[in-house]
C-alpha positions as CSV (number, residue, x, y, z in Angstrom):
1,X,213.7,24.2,78.5
2,X,211.3,26.2,76.7
3,X,211.0,25.5,72.5
4,X,212.2,27.7,70.1
5,X,209.8,28.0,66.9
6,X,211.2,29.6,63.6
7,X,208.5,30.3,61.1
8,X,210.6,30.1,57.3
9,X,210.0,30.3,54.0
10,X,212.3,31.4,51.3
11,X,209.8,33.2,49.4
12,X,207.8,36.1,50.6
13,X,204.8,37.2,50.9
14,X,203.3,34.6,52.2
15,X,202.3,35.5,55.9
16,X,204.9,34.4,57.3
17,X,205.6,36.9,60.0
18,X,201.3,37.7,60.6
19,X,201.5,33.9,61.5
20,X,204.7,34.3,64.0
21,X,202.7,37.7,65.7
22,X,199.3,35.6,65.8
23,X,201.5,32.2,67.2
24,X,202.7,34.5,69.9
25,X,199.7,35.7,71.0
26,X,198.1,32.2,70.6
27,X,200.8,30.5,73.2
28,X,200.6,33.6,75.5
29,X,196.9,34.4,76.1
30,X,195.1,30.5,75.2
31,X,197.9,28.5,76.3
32,X,199.1,30.8,79.3
33,X,202.5,30.6,78.3
34,X,205.8,33.3,78.4
35,X,206.8,34.1,75.3
36,X,209.6,35.8,73.6
37,X,209.5,37.3,69.7
38,X,212.6,37.7,68.5
39,X,212.2,39.8,64.8
40,X,215.1,38.4,62.0
41,X,213.5,40.4,59.5
42,X,214.9,43.9,59.3
43,X,211.3,45.1,57.8
44,X,210.5,44.9,61.7
45,X,207.0,44.0,61.1
46,X,206.9,41.5,63.3
47,X,207.8,44.1,65.8
48,X,205.7,46.6,64.5
49,X,202.7,44.8,65.0
50,X,203.9,43.5,68.7
51,X,205.0,47.2,69.4
52,X,203.1,47.2,73.2
53,X,204.9,44.4,73.9
54,X,208.8,46.1,73.0
55,X,211.6,45.6,75.4
56,X,214.1,47.8,74.6
57,X,216.1,45.3,73.5
58,X,217.5,44.7,69.4
59,X,217.2,41.6,67.9
60,X,220.9,42.5,66.4
61,X,222.2,42.3,69.9
62,X,221.8,38.5,69.6
63,X,224.1,38.2,67.6
64,X,227.2,39.7,69.7
65,X,228.6,38.1,72.3
66,X,228.1,40.4,75.2
67,X,225.0,38.6,77.3
68,X,222.4,39.8,76.6
69,X,218.9,40.1,78.7
70,X,215.1,40.6,78.0
71,X,213.0,41.4,80.7
72,X,208.9,41.2,80.5
73,X,207.1,44.5,79.5
74,X,205.5,46.1,82.3
75,X,201.5,46.4,82.2
76,X,200.5,43.6,80.0
77,X,197.8,41.5,80.7
78,X,199.8,38.9,78.6
79,X,203.2,37.4,78.9
80,X,204.8,38.6,75.7
81,X,208.1,40.4,75.0
82,X,209.6,41.6,72.0
83,X,213.3,42.2,70.6
84,X,212.5,44.0,67.9
85,X,213.8,43.9,64.2
86,X,215.7,46.5,62.2
87,X,217.6,47.6,59.2
88,X,221.0,46.6,61.3
89,X,220.1,43.1,60.6
90,X,221.4,43.0,57.4
91,X,224.9,43.6,58.7
92,X,224.6,40.1,60.2
93,X,224.7,38.3,56.1
94,X,228.6,40.1,56.1
95,X,229.9,38.6,59.6
96,X,231.5,35.9,59.8
97,X,229.3,33.2,59.8
98,X,231.8,31.4,62.2
99,X,231.4,33.9,65.2
100,X,228.0,35.3,65.0
101,X,225.8,31.8,64.6
102,X,227.3,30.4,67.4
103,X,227.0,33.2,69.3
104,X,222.9,34.0,68.6
105,X,222.4,30.3,69.2
106,X,224.0,30.5,73.1
107,X,221.8,34.2,73.7
108,X,218.6,31.7,72.4
109,X,219.4,29.2,74.4
110,X,219.5,31.5,77.5
111,X,216.4,32.7,76.4
112,X,214.6,29.3,76.2
113,X,215.6,29.0,79.8
114,X,213.3,32.3,80.6
115,X,211.0,32.3,78.5
116,X,208.1,29.1,78.3
117,X,208.2,29.4,73.6
118,X,210.7,31.3,71.9
119,X,209.2,32.5,68.4
120,X,211.8,33.7,65.9
121,X,210.6,35.3,62.3
122,X,213.0,35.5,59.9
123,X,213.5,37.1,56.5
124,X,212.3,35.4,53.4
125,X,215.7,34.4,52.1
126,X,218.1,31.6,53.1
127,X,221.2,33.6,55.0
128,X,223.2,34.1,58.4
129,X,220.0,34.6,60.3
130,X,217.9,32.4,58.9
131,X,220.3,29.1,59.0
132,X,221.3,31.1,62.5
133,X,217.8,30.6,63.9
134,X,217.3,27.1,62.4
135,X,221.0,26.3,64.0
136,X,218.8,27.5,67.5
137,X,215.5,26.3,66.9
138,X,213.4,23.2,68.5
139,X,211.0,23.1,65.9
140,X,210.1,25.0,62.6
141,X,207.0,26.4,61.1
142,X,206.8,26.9,57.5
143,X,203.4,29.0,56.2
144,X,202.9,28.8,52.4
145,X,200.1,30.6,50.2
146,X,198.9,28.1,47.3
147,X,200.5,29.5,44.6
148,X,203.3,27.9,41.8
149,X,206.0,30.2,43.1
150,X,205.4,29.3,47.0
151,X,205.2,25.7,46.6
152,X,208.8,26.1,44.4
153,X,209.9,28.1,47.7
154,X,208.5,25.1,50.2
155,X,210.6,22.7,48.3
156,X,213.5,25.0,49.1
157,X,212.3,25.9,52.3
158,X,212.4,21.7,53.6
159,X,216.0,20.9,52.1
160,X,217.3,23.8,54.2
161,X,215.5,22.8,57.3
162,X,216.7,18.6,56.7
163,X,220.0,19.6,56.0
164,X,220.2,21.9,59.1
165,X,218.9,19.0,60.7
166,X,221.4,16.5,59.1
167,X,224.5,18.4,59.7
168,X,224.2,21.0,62.3
169,X,221.1,20.7,64.8
170,X,219.6,17.3,65.0
171,X,216.9,17.7,67.8
172,X,215.3,20.4,65.3
173,X,212.0,18.9,64.0
174,X,209.4,20.0,61.0
175,X,206.3,20.8,62.7
176,X,204.7,21.7,59.5
177,X,203.9,23.7,56.6
178,X,201.0,25.8,57.2
179,X,198.3,26.9,54.0
180,X,197.8,30.5,54.4
181,X,195.9,32.7,52.3
182,X,193.4,30.0,50.7
183,X,190.6,31.3,48.7
184,X,188.3,28.0,48.2
185,X,187.1,29.6,44.7
186,X,190.0,29.7,42.9
187,X,190.8,27.1,40.8
188,X,194.8,27.5,40.7
189,X,194.8,27.6,44.4
190,X,192.7,23.7,44.9
191,X,195.3,22.6,42.0
192,X,198.4,24.0,43.8
193,X,197.1,21.7,47.0
194,X,196.6,18.7,45.4
195,X,200.4,18.8,43.8
196,X,201.4,19.8,47.5
197,X,199.5,16.9,49.5
198,X,200.8,14.5,46.6
199,X,204.3,15.7,47.7
200,X,204.5,16.4,50.8
201,X,201.1,14.7,52.8
202,X,202.7,14.0,56.2
203,X,204.9,17.5,56.1
204,X,201.0,19.7,56.0
205,X,199.0,20.5,58.8
206,X,195.3,19.4,58.1
207,X,194.2,22.8,58.0
208,X,194.3,26.1,56.7
209,X,193.6,29.9,57.0
210,X,191.8,31.4,54.5
211,X,192.0,35.0,53.2
212,X,190.1,37.5,55.9
213,X,190.5,40.8,55.3
214,X,189.8,40.3,60.0
215,X,193.5,39.2,60.5
216,X,195.6,42.2,58.8
217,X,192.3,44.4,60.4
218,X,193.2,43.3,64.4
219,X,196.9,43.4,63.6
220,X,196.8,47.0,62.5
221,X,195.0,47.5,65.8
222,X,197.3,46.1,68.0
223,X,194.6,43.0,69.0
224,X,195.1,39.2,67.7
225,X,191.9,38.6,65.4
226,X,189.8,36.8,67.9
227,X,189.6,40.3,69.9
228,X,188.9,42.2,66.9
229,X,185.1,42.7,67.6
230,X,183.5,42.0,64.5
231,X,181.1,39.4,63.5
232,X,183.6,39.0,60.3
233,X,186.1,37.9,63.0
234,X,184.7,34.9,64.4
235,X,185.4,32.6,61.1
236,X,189.2,33.8,61.1
237,X,189.8,33.1,64.5
238,X,187.9,29.3,64.5
239,X,190.4,28.7,61.2
240,X,194.0,30.3,63.3
241,X,193.1,28.5,66.3
242,X,192.5,24.9,64.7
243,X,195.6,25.5,63.1
244,X,197.7,26.5,66.0
245,X,196.3,23.7,68.2
246,X,197.4,20.9,65.2
247,X,200.9,22.8,65.1
248,X,201.4,22.8,68.7
249,X,200.8,18.8,68.8
250,X,203.8,18.4,66.3
251,X,205.8,21.2,68.3
252,X,205.5,19.4,71.6
253,X,205.6,15.9,69.8
254,X,205.6,12.9,72.2
255,X,205.9,15.2,75.4
256,X,209.5,14.6,75.8
257,X,212.0,18.1,76.4
258,X,214.5,18.3,74.0
259,X,217.0,19.7,75.4
260,X,219.0,22.9,73.7
261,X,222.7,23.0,75.0
262,X,224.0,21.8,78.3
263,X,224.6,24.0,81.5
264,X,226.7,26.9,81.8
265,X,226.4,28.0,78.4
266,X,224.2,30.8,80.5
267,X,225.8,33.6,82.9
268,X,222.8,34.1,84.4
């Protein structure tokens, strides 16, 4: 059974999709894993960044009763399969929770049997899609930009994660808070980092990813930042890989496989 890792924050603009995409690349290229990335955001930013790994399957299909098969795209050197976001996903928020959430969970359980890791990029608001993702997950990652409103957002997100764990999904663990878009020259961000350390020290990954132009440049070219042929990408690559190494230790925990369900839930 593979890991199911959700990237989520109830505030937008914190680099959630960027980190989800880079994490998928890192798992596939550096860790040599097979990865399925599910884009639950109606804007589909993760899908666009990973368009060369498109499977032809839309994420909206995972909320239906019919079994959805996701095949690895041909002709790629690394093993990533993208389940695309799109505007239709907004309709999920109007559906019956008792129908779409169990359906999504069953579909993700099946994918976790076919892939080493399923990465889920969520919309920047609490709703049925984010709830379904957390109920299906084994680990949650909360990216944060060090601004006052972002810290308010992470507080809400942690309440949601621990609430889901207590009520619906006891196997869900908080893998960590990832400090993203850090500006070492900003006194405001340094103050926010002190506040974060004071309140959430045990949850924060002890690494940070600075504001680097190389990161959006690389994704615009459909590449992970460590493949960008520019000297400016080296520092960004070092920070990203250090953060992901520490994050992965928490995702994997003590090495135990946390079972996502019992046999017989998948048709294949």
